[in-house]
Structure formats: structure tokens, C-alpha cells
N, C-alpha and C positions, 0 to 999 in steps of 0.2 A: 658364816662360820662361828664356832665357839671356841673360846680360848680360856684356859685355866692359867692363872698367874699366881704361883706360890710366892708369898712375900711376907712382909712384917707391916704392923699397923702404921707406922710413920714414913713408909716408903712412898714419897711424893712422885718419884719417877714411874713407879708401877701404876699409880692412880692416873697419871697423864697418859700413859700408854693405853690404859683401859678406856679412858675418855676418847682417844683418837680412834681406837678400834670401834667403839660404839657410834662415833659419828660417821664412820664409813660402813655402818649397816651391820657390824659384827656384835657377838655378845662376848663380854669379858667377865670372868668370874675371879675375883681376888680371894685367895685363900691364905690366911695368916697362920703359918706354920708355928709361930711362937705361942698361939692360942691353943694348940693341941698338946695334950688332951684336956685341958682345964675348961675351955670355952668351946672348942670345936671337936667333932668326933668324925670318925670314917668307919664305914662298915663294908664288909664283902659278904655276898650271899651266893652260895653255889646250889643250884637247883636244876635237875634234869640236864645235866651236862653243860649248862650256861653259867656264866658268872656275871654278877651285877654288883656295883658298888655305889655308895652315896656319901656325900659330905653333909654334915649337919652342923648347926651353930649359928652364931650371929650372922644375919644376912645370907645364910647359905641354905636354909631349909627348902627342900624341894628341888635343890640343885643336883642333878644327876648326870653322870657322863652319858654318852660319849662326847669327848672334846675333840676338835680337829687339830689343835695345837696346845702346847704348853710352853710358856715363857718361864723358864726356871731361873729366876733371878734372885740372887742373894738369899737362898734358903736359910732358915734358922732352925736350930735344934729345939726339940720340945722342952717346955718347962715343967719339971716334975716336982 
């Protein structure tokens, strides 16, 4: 299973959860909301009645949904 974990760079708890998930054979993707939109970006594409979205940035290039679950832990607002 694939999990998206929106978090912030110094969140050691999110890193630990990601490591445990990976030890159990799952994929965990950490997404730092505080790095959006300066270091990370997101895009949505609508084509032929289908929607696709992509996260890009540090350690995220090539990461595309779908995700089986999201652990929405301590989200942070974007820094503008």
C-alpha cells in the first residue's frame, strides 16, 4: 500500500511512521506542506474526462497518486 504523509521537515514522528510502514512493506511519501509553493509544487491535469495530479519538489519527482491512505498529521500553512 502507498501512504501520503503531509508534514513538516523536522517532524521526527512522521519520519518514524514512514520507516515503520516501509519496514512492513508499504511505501510512505512525506510531503512538506511548509515547502509549498517555494520548494514543492502540485499540479492537476484534466484530460478526456479523467483527472491526474502530481507532486514535485525535493525527493518528490515522479511521485504520482493514487495513494491508499493519507496520514494528515499536523499540516502547516504554505509560506508565501
